[in-house]
VOGU-248017 format. One record per residue (C-alpha): residue in three letters; x, y, z. Coordinates in steps of 0.2 Angstrom, whole numbers, padded with zeros to 4 digits, always signed. Layout:
REM VOGU-248017
alaXYZ ...
This chain:
REM VOGU-248017
unk+0000+0000+0000 unk+0007+0017-0005 unk-0001+0027+0008 unk+0004+0044+0001 unk-0004+0039-0016 unk-0020+0034-0006 unk-0019+0051+0003 unk-0017+0061-0014 unk-0031+0051-0023 unk-0043+0054-0009 unk-0039+0072-0005 unk-0032+0068+0012 unk-0021+0082+0019 unk-0006+0078+0029 unk+0011+0084+0035 unk+0025+0072+0034 unk+0040+0071+0046 unk+0053+0058+0044 unk+0064+0052+0058 unk+0073+0037+0065 unk+0063+0021+0068 unk+0053+0022+0085 unk+0046+0007+0094 unk+0039+0015+0110 unk+0031+0031+0115 unk+0047+0036+0125 unk+0057+0034+0109 unk+0045+0045+0100 unk+0046+0058+0113 unk+0065+0059+0110 unk+0066+0056+0091 unk+0050+0064+0083 unk+0051+0083+0083 unk+0037+0093+0092 unk+0022+0093+0081 unk+0005+0102+0083 unk-0006+0087+0085 unk-0011+0074+0098 unk+0002+0060+0101 unk-0006+0043+0100 unk-0003+0026+0107 unk-0010+0012+0097 unk-0013-0006+0104 unk-0018-0021+0094 unk-0028-0033+0104 unk-0039-0049+0102 unk-0051-0058+0113 unk-0046-0074+0122 unk-0051-0086+0107 unk-0043-0074+0094 unk-0060-0072+0086 unk-0062-0053+0088 unk-0048-0040+0085 unk-0047-0022+0091 unk-0036-0007+0087 unk-0037+0003+0103 unk-0031+0021+0101 unk-0027+0032+0116 unk-0017+0047+0120 unk+0001+0043+0122 unk+0002+0046+0140 unk-0012+0034+0145 unk-0010+0016+0152 unk-0024+0006+0146 unk-0033-0006+0159 unk-0036-0021+0149 unk-0047-0030+0162 unk-0058-0015+0163 unk-0058-0012+0144 unk-0063-0031+0142 unk-0078-0028+0154 unk-0083-0012+0145 unk-0083-0020+0128 unk-0091-0036+0135 unk-0077-0046+0128 unk-0069-0061+0138 unk-0051-0057+0142 unk-0043-0045+0130 unk-0024-0048+0127 unk-0011-0041+0116 unk-0012-0049+0099 unk+0003-0058+0092 unk+0015-0051+0079 unk+0008-0064+0067 unk-0010-0057+0069 unk-0004-0039+0068 unk+0003-0044+0051 unk-0012-0054+0045 unk-0025-0041+0050 unk-0017-0024+0048 unk-0001-0028+0037 unk+0010-0020+0050 unk+0025-0025+0060 unk+0027-0022+0079 unk+0032-0004+0082 unk+0022+0002+0067 unk+0004+0000+0074 unk-0006+0015+0069 unk-0024+0020+0066 unk-0020+0021+0048 unk-0018+0002+0048 unk-0036+0000+0043 unk-0030+0003+0025 unk-0024-0014+0026 unk-0040-0022+0033 unk-0052-0022+0018 unk-0063-0035+0026 unk-0066-0024+0041 unk-0061-0038+0053 unk-0053-0026+0065 unk-0064-0015+0077 unk-0058+0002+0080 unk-0059+0010+0097 unk-0053+0028+0100 unk-0053+0035+0117 unk-0065+0050+0119 unk-0052+0061+0126 unk-0041+0059+0111 unk-0055+0060+0099 unk-0058+0078+0105 unk-0042+0083+0097 unk-0042+0092+0080 unk-0027+0084+0073 unk-0017+0067+0077 unk+0000+0061+0075 unk+0000+0044+0066 unk+0013+0032+0058 unk+0010+0031+0040 unk+0011+0011+0041 unk+0030+0012+0045 unk+0038+0019+0061 unk+0051+0029+0052 unk+0039+0044+0049 unk+0025+0053+0057 unk+0010+0061+0048 unk+0000+0075+0056 unk-0018+0072+0050 unk-0035+0080+0055 unk-0049+0071+0064 unk-0060+0075+0049 unk-0048+0066+0037 unk-0046+0052+0049 unk-0065+0050+0049 unk-0065+0051+0030 unk-0052+0037+0029 unk-0063+0026+0041 unk-0078+0029+0030 unk-0068+0025+0014 unk-0062+0009+0022 unk-0079+0004+0029 unk-0073+0005+0047 unk-0083+0012+0061 unk-0074+0022+0074 unk-0081+0018+0091 unk-0077+0033+0102 unk-0079+0029+0121 unk-0069+0031+0137 unk-0055+0019+0137 unk-0051+0014+0155 unk-0034+0019+0161 unk-0023+0014+0175 unk-0015+0025+0188 
């Protein structure tokens, strides 16, 4: 997937910033220049049996309480999905998990959950399917991408840990 060709074809505005590979929010803090957009943390999860898959997106500072989120979503025992599942469902490698991964999910197998506090932001920082760049993109254009790919953004309070 050439994400920039997709952006251009659909009139999606973005501001691209290249940087060394980042695998954690801490590395991103050090290596990504300050940008005028909300920093995101993206977690790819599945249920206990691996039948449902979730892309959970929160502000980068939030620690997600998986047990409480399982209850809130009425799902038995959420867990981090394996790198193999990440590749199969979103076409991504560990460290590159991004809200834009839905572009690689043409069957809509992944449910998208965005924390309501984060969704209030006007613009977001996202990896463009690789962890060596960050794009700044508006919430409106994120919603357009979800509409184009047939994904519904479920905006809700994602429980955090202290």
